[in-house]
Structure formats: C-alpha cells, structure tokens
Residue frames as qw, qx, qy, qz and C-alpha x, y, z in Angstrom:
[[0.381, -0.284, 0.865, 0.160, 58.23, 131.14, 201.92],
 [0.537, 0.244, -0.530, -0.609, 57.37, 129.56, 198.60],
 [0.805, -0.150, 0.428, -0.383, 55.11, 126.56, 199.45],
 [0.877, 0.418, -0.219, -0.096, 56.54, 124.67, 196.46],
 [0.120, 0.666, -0.698, 0.234, 59.91, 124.42, 198.23],
 [0.494, -0.270, 0.734, -0.380, 58.49, 121.67, 200.43],
 [0.866, 0.292, 0.105, -0.393, 56.90, 119.69, 197.62],
 [0.522, -0.266, 0.756, 0.290, 58.47, 116.45, 196.40],
 [0.601, 0.589, -0.186, -0.507, 58.63, 116.17, 192.62],
 [0.850, 0.067, 0.469, 0.230, 59.24, 113.25, 190.30],
 [0.399, -0.252, 0.438, 0.765, 61.67, 113.85, 187.43],
 [0.206, 0.487, 0.664, 0.529, 58.97, 114.25, 184.81],
 [0.145, -0.899, -0.402, 0.100, 57.31, 116.98, 186.87],
 [0.379, -0.637, 0.170, 0.649, 60.60, 118.90, 186.97],
 [0.316, 0.041, 0.620, 0.717, 60.92, 118.65, 183.20],
 [0.080, 0.711, 0.663, 0.222, 57.30, 119.76, 182.76],
 [0.220, -0.800, -0.205, 0.519, 58.20, 123.06, 184.45],
 [0.087, -0.675, 0.321, 0.658, 60.39, 124.17, 181.57],
 [0.496, 0.092, 0.762, 0.407, 59.76, 121.97, 178.54],
 [0.303, 0.733, 0.551, 0.258, 57.30, 124.41, 176.96],
 [0.204, -0.835, -0.036, 0.510, 59.15, 127.58, 177.94],
 [0.578, 0.814, -0.042, 0.043, 60.46, 129.68, 175.03],
 [0.813, 0.072, -0.065, 0.574, 64.14, 129.42, 174.16],
 [0.299, -0.800, -0.013, 0.519, 66.29, 132.23, 175.54],
 [0.190, 0.706, -0.455, -0.508, 68.24, 132.15, 172.28],
 [0.880, 0.362, -0.259, -0.165, 68.94, 129.86, 169.37],
 [0.907, -0.318, 0.139, 0.239, 71.39, 127.06, 170.27],
 [0.732, 0.085, 0.143, 0.660, 74.97, 128.28, 170.07],
 [0.167, 0.803, 0.180, 0.544, 74.06, 131.98, 169.99],
 [0.168, -0.705, 0.358, -0.589, 74.72, 132.79, 173.64],
 [0.537, -0.043, -0.791, 0.292, 75.57, 131.13, 176.93],
 [0.421, -0.527, 0.218, -0.706, 73.69, 131.28, 180.21],
 [0.078, 0.113, -0.942, 0.305, 73.92, 128.91, 183.16],
 [0.683, -0.209, -0.046, -0.699, 70.74, 127.03, 184.02],
 [0.450, -0.246, 0.810, -0.286, 69.79, 123.98, 186.07],
 [0.818, 0.314, 0.124, -0.467, 67.43, 122.61, 183.42],
 [0.601, 0.541, -0.577, -0.113, 70.23, 121.03, 181.38],
 [0.017, 0.353, -0.876, 0.328, 71.46, 119.10, 184.40],
 [0.650, 0.078, 0.516, -0.553, 67.94, 117.89, 185.16],
 [0.808, 0.451, -0.179, -0.334, 67.74, 116.54, 181.62],
 [0.371, 0.512, -0.767, 0.105, 71.15, 114.86, 182.03],
 [0.331, -0.197, 0.794, -0.470, 69.92, 113.19, 185.23],
 [0.786, 0.267, 0.253, -0.496, 66.83, 111.96, 183.40],
 [0.672, 0.538, -0.480, -0.168, 69.05, 110.53, 180.64],
 [0.043, 0.418, -0.862, 0.284, 71.19, 108.71, 183.22],
 [0.559, 0.006, 0.653, -0.511, 68.08, 107.13, 184.72],
 [0.796, 0.430, -0.031, -0.425, 66.72, 106.16, 181.30],
 [0.547, 0.551, -0.629, -0.039, 69.97, 104.48, 180.22],
 [0.112, 0.345, -0.859, 0.361, 70.87, 102.74, 183.48],
 [0.613, -0.390, -0.627, -0.281, 67.46, 101.87, 184.86],
 [0.484, -0.317, -0.554, 0.598, 68.62, 103.29, 188.21],
 [0.114, -0.963, -0.239, 0.059, 67.65, 106.43, 190.03],
 [0.358, 0.800, -0.258, 0.405, 70.18, 109.23, 189.70],
 [0.454, -0.723, 0.421, -0.305, 71.03, 108.88, 193.39],
 [0.939, -0.137, 0.315, 0.032, 71.69, 105.14, 193.03],
 [0.767, 0.558, -0.019, 0.318, 73.92, 105.74, 190.01],
 [0.064, 0.844, -0.349, 0.403, 76.01, 108.37, 191.80],
 [0.682, -0.560, 0.416, -0.220, 76.38, 106.13, 194.86],
 [0.938, -0.002, 0.335, 0.087, 77.40, 103.00, 192.94],
 [0.750, 0.521, 0.120, 0.389, 79.57, 104.61, 190.25],
 [0.216, 0.762, -0.233, 0.564, 81.28, 107.48, 192.06],
 [0.467, -0.703, 0.326, -0.426, 81.02, 107.41, 195.83],
 [0.933, -0.265, 0.236, -0.055, 81.59, 103.69, 196.42],
 [0.865, 0.360, -0.053, 0.346, 84.43, 103.11, 193.89],
 [0.302, 0.678, -0.274, 0.612, 86.34, 106.12, 195.23],
 [0.518, -0.240, -0.647, 0.505, 85.77, 105.30, 198.90],
 [0.115, -0.342, 0.060, -0.931, 83.75, 108.50, 199.44],
 [0.328, -0.326, -0.869, 0.174, 82.07, 107.12, 202.56],
 [0.072, -0.528, -0.473, 0.701, 80.76, 110.48, 203.75],
 [0.174, 0.186, -0.348, -0.902, 79.09, 111.58, 200.52],
 [0.310, 0.394, 0.833, -0.236, 75.42, 111.20, 199.72],
 [0.122, -0.408, -0.511, -0.746, 72.67, 112.01, 197.31],
 [0.077, -0.075, 0.536, -0.837, 70.99, 114.06, 199.99],
 [0.439, -0.479, -0.671, -0.358, 67.68, 113.11, 201.55],
 [0.214, -0.544, 0.301, -0.754, 66.45, 115.24, 204.47],
 [0.845, -0.357, 0.025, -0.398, 64.77, 112.21, 206.10],
 [0.867, 0.167, -0.404, 0.239, 67.95, 110.11, 206.00],
 [0.621, -0.763, 0.108, 0.144, 70.07, 109.87, 209.14],
 [0.665, 0.582, -0.218, 0.414, 73.46, 111.23, 208.08],
 [0.696, -0.499, -0.223, 0.465, 76.08, 111.24, 210.86],
 [0.383, -0.427, 0.027, 0.818, 77.46, 114.71, 211.61],
 [0.255, 0.665, 0.515, 0.476, 75.09, 116.36, 209.16],
 [0.229, -0.157, -0.168, 0.946, 75.62, 120.13, 209.34],
 [0.159, 0.772, 0.568, -0.236, 72.67, 122.51, 209.69],
 [0.366, 0.374, 0.304, 0.796, 72.36, 125.36, 207.20],
 [0.130, -0.693, -0.391, 0.591, 71.75, 129.00, 208.05],
 [0.319, 0.628, 0.348, 0.619, 70.73, 132.11, 206.15],
 [0.237, -0.144, -0.272, 0.921, 71.19, 135.75, 207.11],
 [0.047, -0.780, -0.583, -0.220, 68.16, 137.88, 207.90],
 [0.020, 0.758, -0.056, 0.650, 67.77, 141.46, 209.11],
 [0.640, -0.678, 0.164, -0.323, 67.75, 140.07, 212.64],
 [0.314, -0.572, 0.758, -0.001, 70.82, 137.90, 212.26],
 [0.215, 0.196, -0.914, -0.281, 71.19, 134.26, 211.28],
 [0.755, 0.003, 0.274, -0.596, 68.15, 132.01, 211.01],
 [0.596, -0.025, 0.798, 0.087, 67.67, 128.35, 210.22],
 [0.103, 0.189, -0.637, -0.740, 67.60, 127.78, 206.47],
 [0.715, 0.178, 0.108, -0.668, 64.19, 127.22, 204.94],
 [0.657, -0.016, 0.753, 0.025, 63.35, 123.63, 204.08],
 [0.519, 0.516, -0.381, -0.565, 63.61, 122.54, 200.45],
 [0.939, 0.063, 0.323, -0.099, 62.83, 119.13, 199.04],
 [0.304, -0.536, 0.650, 0.445, 65.99, 117.65, 197.56],
 [0.593, 0.395, 0.678, 0.182, 63.89, 116.26, 194.73],
 [0.297, 0.922, 0.175, -0.176, 63.92, 119.79, 193.30],
 [0.017, -0.801, 0.510, 0.313, 67.65, 120.46, 192.71],
 [0.956, 0.228, 0.172, -0.066, 67.91, 116.78, 191.64],
 [0.855, 0.145, 0.142, 0.476, 70.85, 116.26, 189.22],
 [0.264, 0.790, -0.049, 0.551, 71.70, 119.97, 189.37],
 [0.141, -0.607, 0.507, -0.596, 72.66, 119.62, 193.03],
 [0.862, -0.333, -0.030, -0.381, 71.29, 117.68, 196.01],
 [0.808, 0.158, -0.475, 0.310, 74.70, 116.25, 196.92],
 [0.507, -0.827, 0.191, -0.152, 76.19, 116.25, 200.41],
 [0.846, 0.252, -0.299, 0.363, 79.89, 115.65, 200.99],
 [0.574, -0.761, 0.052, 0.299, 82.97, 116.56, 202.98],
 [0.141, 0.878, -0.420, -0.179, 86.29, 118.20, 202.16],
 [0.409, -0.411, 0.806, 0.119, 88.13, 114.89, 202.60],
 [0.669, 0.347, 0.657, 0.001, 85.78, 113.08, 200.24],
 [0.462, 0.874, 0.031, -0.146, 86.09, 115.83, 197.64],
 [0.118, -0.743, 0.627, 0.201, 89.86, 115.40, 197.84],
 [0.581, -0.031, 0.807, 0.101, 89.39, 111.72, 196.94],
 [0.590, 0.689, 0.415, -0.073, 87.27, 112.76, 193.97],
 [0.201, 0.920, -0.269, -0.203, 89.84, 115.32, 192.83],
 [0.350, -0.510, 0.761, 0.195, 92.65, 112.75, 193.04],
 [0.657, 0.251, 0.710, 0.032, 90.63, 110.32, 190.92],
 [0.498, 0.834, 0.134, -0.195, 90.38, 112.89, 188.13],
 [0.031, 0.758, -0.604, -0.246, 94.13, 112.47, 187.48],
 [0.302, -0.119, 0.939, 0.116, 93.45, 108.81, 186.73],
 [0.426, -0.024, -0.577, -0.697, 90.83, 106.99, 184.69],
 [0.036, 0.155, 0.905, -0.394, 88.91, 105.60, 187.65],
 [0.343, 0.528, 0.471, -0.618, 85.89, 107.73, 186.76],
 [0.645, 0.726, 0.192, -0.138, 86.29, 108.57, 183.10],
 [0.783, 0.258, 0.145, 0.547, 88.86, 108.68, 180.35],
 [0.353, -0.519, -0.008, 0.778, 91.36, 111.54, 180.60],
 [0.150, 0.138, 0.530, 0.823, 90.56, 112.50, 177.01],
 [0.198, -0.685, -0.647, -0.271, 86.89, 112.89, 177.95],
 [0.403, -0.736, -0.300, 0.455, 87.79, 115.04, 180.96],
 [0.356, -0.193, 0.258, 0.877, 90.01, 117.16, 178.74],
 [0.007, 0.456, 0.592, 0.664, 87.02, 117.97, 176.55],
 [0.347, -0.776, -0.525, 0.029, 85.04, 119.03, 179.62],
 [0.458, -0.645, -0.072, 0.607, 87.81, 121.47, 180.52],
 [0.316, 0.123, 0.410, 0.847, 87.75, 123.34, 177.21],
 [0.212, 0.447, 0.260, -0.830, 85.82, 126.60, 176.99],
 [0.465, 0.514, 0.708, 0.134, 82.89, 126.09, 174.64],
 [0.099, -0.184, 0.279, 0.937, 82.76, 128.44, 171.67],
 [0.473, 0.573, 0.412, -0.527, 79.60, 130.06, 170.37],
 [0.701, 0.529, 0.438, 0.190, 78.70, 130.01, 166.70],
 [0.274, 0.952, -0.065, 0.117, 80.39, 133.38, 166.20],
 [0.711, 0.353, -0.402, 0.457, 83.63, 131.98, 167.64],
 [0.176, -0.673, 0.356, -0.624, 83.48, 133.86, 170.94],
 [0.392, 0.034, -0.866, 0.310, 84.42, 131.82, 174.05],
 [0.564, -0.628, -0.349, -0.408, 81.94, 131.22, 176.86],
 [0.010, -0.521, 0.663, -0.538, 84.54, 130.55, 179.59],
 [0.731, -0.152, 0.478, -0.463, 82.45, 127.49, 180.41],
 [0.145, 0.266, -0.916, -0.265, 83.19, 123.89, 179.50],
 [0.620, -0.267, -0.651, -0.347, 81.01, 120.85, 180.09],
 [0.682, -0.619, -0.389, -0.015, 80.03, 121.70, 183.65],
 [0.647, -0.393, -0.124, 0.641, 83.05, 123.82, 184.57],
 [0.108, 0.989, -0.017, -0.100, 84.03, 127.47, 184.57],
 [0.835, 0.139, 0.103, 0.522, 87.29, 127.79, 182.66],
 [0.036, 0.994, -0.084, 0.061, 89.82, 130.55, 183.20],
 [0.761, 0.231, -0.263, 0.546, 93.49, 131.30, 183.81],
 [0.361, -0.932, 0.035, -0.025, 95.39, 133.03, 186.59],
 [0.248, -0.800, 0.522, 0.161, 99.06, 134.05, 186.34],
 [0.368, 0.487, -0.742, -0.278, 99.58, 131.49, 183.59],
 [0.154, -0.050, 0.959, -0.231, 97.91, 128.66, 185.50],
 [0.387, -0.266, -0.685, -0.557, 94.81, 126.86, 184.23],
 [0.263, -0.022, 0.602, -0.754, 91.83, 127.30, 186.56],
 [0.403, -0.267, -0.773, -0.412, 88.85, 124.92, 186.59],
 [0.048, 0.029, 0.625, -0.779, 86.18, 125.94, 189.06],
 [0.346, -0.470, -0.612, -0.534, 82.53, 125.95, 190.03],
 [0.187, -0.163, 0.507, -0.825, 80.27, 127.22, 192.74],
 [0.351, -0.384, -0.824, -0.224, 77.10, 125.91, 194.29],
 [0.148, -0.109, 0.408, -0.894, 74.36, 127.20, 196.51],
 [0.428, -0.449, -0.721, -0.307, 71.11, 126.13, 198.10],
 [0.476, -0.768, -0.100, -0.417, 69.10, 127.17, 201.14],
 [0.698, -0.695, 0.172, -0.032, 71.58, 127.58, 203.98],
 [0.784, -0.257, 0.393, 0.406, 74.68, 126.47, 202.10],
 [0.450, 0.853, -0.214, -0.152, 77.26, 127.83, 199.65],
 [0.822, -0.252, 0.387, 0.334, 80.30, 126.16, 198.16],
 [0.464, 0.832, -0.265, -0.150, 83.12, 126.79, 195.73],
 [0.848, -0.227, 0.370, 0.304, 85.91, 124.61, 194.39],
 [0.348, 0.840, -0.357, -0.213, 88.96, 125.41, 192.28],
 [0.916, -0.045, 0.295, 0.269, 91.14, 122.85, 190.52],
 [0.164, 0.847, -0.431, -0.263, 94.53, 123.83, 189.16],
 [0.989, 0.090, 0.113, -0.029, 95.27, 120.61, 187.27],
 [0.645, 0.612, -0.316, 0.331, 98.71, 121.59, 185.99],
 [0.037, -0.610, 0.562, -0.558, 99.76, 122.23, 189.60],
 [0.548, -0.217, -0.805, 0.060, 97.88, 119.24, 191.07],
 [0.002, -0.016, -0.495, 0.868, 96.23, 121.71, 193.43],
 [0.323, -0.520, -0.692, -0.384, 92.66, 121.62, 194.68],
 [0.001, -0.006, -0.482, 0.876, 90.92, 124.06, 197.03],
 [0.341, -0.498, -0.675, -0.424, 87.34, 123.71, 198.25],
 [0.099, -0.050, 0.520, -0.847, 85.28, 125.58, 200.81],
 [0.331, -0.475, -0.766, -0.278, 81.92, 124.26, 202.02],
 [0.038, -0.126, 0.359, -0.924, 79.96, 126.84, 203.98],
 [0.136, -0.541, -0.830, 0.026, 76.73, 126.58, 205.94],
 [0.039, 0.566, 0.186, -0.802, 76.20, 130.32, 205.56],
 [0.493, 0.516, 0.663, 0.226, 73.76, 130.51, 202.68],
 [0.160, 0.948, 0.206, -0.182, 74.13, 134.25, 202.23],
 [0.037, -0.867, 0.418, 0.269, 77.80, 134.61, 201.36],
 [0.909, 0.390, -0.139, 0.056, 79.72, 132.92, 198.57],
 [0.670, -0.595, 0.306, 0.320, 83.21, 131.64, 199.49],
 [0.772, 0.568, 0.132, 0.252, 84.42, 132.14, 195.91],
 [0.164, 0.903, -0.280, 0.282, 86.76, 135.03, 196.70],
 [0.587, -0.626, 0.500, -0.117, 88.27, 133.15, 199.66],
 [0.913, 0.078, 0.377, 0.133, 88.85, 130.01, 197.57],
 [0.609, 0.742, -0.018, 0.280, 90.52, 132.04, 194.83],
 [0.076, -0.879, 0.393, -0.258, 92.88, 133.80, 197.25],
 [0.753, -0.411, 0.513, -0.030, 93.83, 130.51, 198.92],
 [0.879, 0.360, 0.256, 0.179, 94.47, 128.95, 195.50],
 [0.375, 0.869, -0.186, 0.264, 96.72, 131.86, 194.56],
 [0.380, -0.745, 0.521, -0.172, 98.78, 131.29, 197.71],
 [0.903, -0.095, 0.420, 0.005, 99.00, 127.55, 197.06],
 [0.802, 0.471, 0.180, 0.320, 100.60, 128.07, 193.65],
 [0.576, -0.327, 0.027, 0.749, 102.93, 130.80, 194.91],
 [0.158, 0.370, 0.349, 0.847, 101.16, 133.63, 193.10],
 [0.088, -0.497, -0.624, 0.597, 99.53, 135.64, 195.91],
 [0.153, 0.760, 0.521, 0.358, 96.66, 137.81, 194.79],
 [0.272, -0.149, -0.157, 0.938, 97.35, 141.52, 194.93],
 [0.172, 0.765, 0.524, -0.333, 94.51, 143.95, 195.42],
 [0.472, 0.582, 0.325, 0.577, 94.23, 146.26, 192.39],
 [0.281, -0.184, -0.148, 0.930, 95.43, 149.82, 192.63],
 [0.173, 0.800, 0.514, -0.255, 92.73, 152.48, 192.83],
 [0.359, 0.141, 0.345, 0.855, 92.93, 154.85, 189.89],
 [0.119, 0.661, 0.369, -0.642, 91.34, 158.28, 190.12],
 [0.312, 0.315, 0.609, 0.658, 89.68, 159.40, 186.88],
 [0.132, 0.108, 0.028, -0.985, 88.05, 162.63, 185.87],
 [0.506, 0.366, 0.583, -0.520, 84.20, 162.68, 185.76],
 [0.556, 0.581, -0.221, -0.551, 84.16, 163.26, 182.01],
 [0.247, 0.356, -0.886, -0.164, 86.12, 160.05, 181.47],
 [0.225, 0.102, 0.902, -0.354, 83.84, 158.08, 183.78],
 [0.529, 0.432, 0.231, -0.693, 80.79, 159.44, 181.97],
 [0.412, 0.395, -0.662, -0.487, 81.79, 157.54, 178.83],
 [0.217, 0.047, -0.974, 0.034, 80.97, 154.30, 180.64],
 [0.397, 0.145, 0.525, -0.739, 77.55, 155.27, 181.98],
 [0.572, 0.133, -0.488, -0.646, 74.71, 153.13, 180.71],
 [0.859, -0.120, 0.337, -0.365, 72.99, 149.77, 180.90],
 [0.168, 0.484, -0.841, -0.174, 75.14, 146.69, 180.33],
 [0.924, -0.023, -0.046, -0.378, 73.70, 143.30, 179.48],
 [0.383, -0.499, 0.777, 0.003, 75.57, 140.30, 180.85],
 [0.265, 0.188, -0.868, -0.377, 75.69, 136.84, 179.29],
 [0.037, 0.382, 0.899, -0.209, 72.49, 136.01, 181.13],
 [0.009, -0.726, -0.558, -0.403, 69.17, 137.81, 181.08],
 [0.398, -0.726, -0.292, 0.478, 70.40, 140.22, 183.77],
 [0.358, 0.746, 0.083, 0.555, 71.19, 143.83, 183.12],
 [0.559, -0.440, -0.269, 0.649, 73.55, 146.03, 185.09],
 [0.152, 0.916, 0.202, 0.311, 72.97, 149.77, 185.20],
 [0.622, -0.127, -0.176, 0.752, 76.04, 151.92, 185.83],
 [0.043, -0.969, -0.200, -0.136, 75.63, 155.42, 187.26],
 [0.672, 0.165, -0.210, 0.691, 79.04, 157.01, 187.14],
 [0.087, -0.730, 0.018, -0.677, 77.75, 160.23, 188.66],
 [0.695, -0.658, 0.121, -0.265, 77.80, 158.49, 192.06],
 [0.932, -0.106, 0.042, 0.344, 81.13, 156.75, 191.46],
 [0.073, -0.949, 0.250, 0.177, 84.25, 158.77, 192.07],
 [0.070, 0.619, -0.765, -0.164, 86.77, 156.10, 191.20],
 [0.973, 0.040, 0.013, -0.225, 87.05, 152.49, 190.23],
 [0.518, -0.542, 0.636, 0.184, 89.67, 149.81, 190.35],
 [0.762, 0.521, -0.317, -0.218, 91.40, 148.04, 187.51]]
C-alpha cells in the first residue's frame, strides 16, 4: 500500500506534484486524459469564489437541483447508507484500501446515487446549471492543431452509435467504478455505479443504452484470416496516451471486426 494514499493534502500541495513536470507534448499537439487539469480547475473555482470546491459544488449544484443524497465525499462524515467499496484480489474480494479524498479533489471525490444523477441529467436540458450554448461547446470533440479530432470535449467523451450522439464518461477510485452515458437527442441517460473497483461497467452501460434507443448491440462476427494477412499488423502501436500496445499476431488465430 502506498503510504501517501492516507495523507491529506491541501490544494497547493497537489499542484506542486506536477507543476514542474515536463510537458507530454506542446499544447494542441496530442490529447491524453489527466487529473491535473481538473485539479487546476478546482483551484480556479476556489480562487474566484472564495469557497472550497466542496462548498461550491454543494451550494451551486447539489442544493439547487435537490440532490439530497450527493456529497463532496469525506470519509469521516456520517453519510446515511454509504456503500463500502471492494477490490478483487487473488483470494477474492477485499475491502478497498483507504484513500484521502483530498487527493482526487476536483477530479473526483464525489458521492451520489442513481436518482440524484437523474436529477442532474434532467437539469442539463434546461439552464438551471449553465447556458445550453455553453453545454453545447462542452459536447463538441476538440480538434488538435493538425485538425484531427480527439473524441473528447470539455470533460466528456464524444462519439456516435447508430446515428445517435453519445456523451459519456467513466470514473474509478479504490473500491468503486462508474460509467454514465447521455444520449441527448433521445433524452436518454444510463448510469451504473459499482462498488467493485476491479471491473468497469462501461460495456454494460453501453449495451443498456443501445437497448433503450432501440438499437440493440450485436456482437461482431468472427472473421478467420490467413497468418500472412495477420502478420501485416504485427508491431508496437502507440495510443493517444503514453501507453504502447504490442501485438503478436503469431499467437492470434483470428480477430473480430
């Protein structure tokens, strides 16, 4: 266990962790998700409002929308019906390791319920939280300097399924995983909150969403290809993050499309 998980940090300490780190790329050259940007946004909120980030969220989102079971999480706070988180080990499920909620800060640290998230989703069709024109900008895939799309807006993954706009995001922390999908043109919203920290519910949420809009997901057909064709795709592939994926087609007999 990393001993830093239990340490409480102030906002400036979080910023100090990355402020002198080298840039992954020049601005606009590539896209990669990171929590640092959200930490900076939280710091900006506090600077402008004079409130803590948690106070701002409570007074400007949760209370106006009647989200009575949503919180800026604090492990020492008594939260009725708080759910325990679990992670999977080689010996089965174990209690999730403790982490100070000062660490995810504005990049997470929120606790809510499905019903409260439904209130939040409904509000996004109005201007209770922000102007619709502003939200529209957040739902546009940002373009890099070379014109290529990132499939990410201002805080949202942007895609399309069967001609339907898909706005989604996932989350994860010790003992918990979540995923939400909004289909704004269909006024559909699907969210799964899981206290199994080892498995993402993203696939489940997508399949439920497909059923909701009457476009059930069909598993792709397996296509058998000759080894010489597969060999053309052997190599190391770099994703839009710093990760690299190595493909060994000699151990793959077929793939799906």
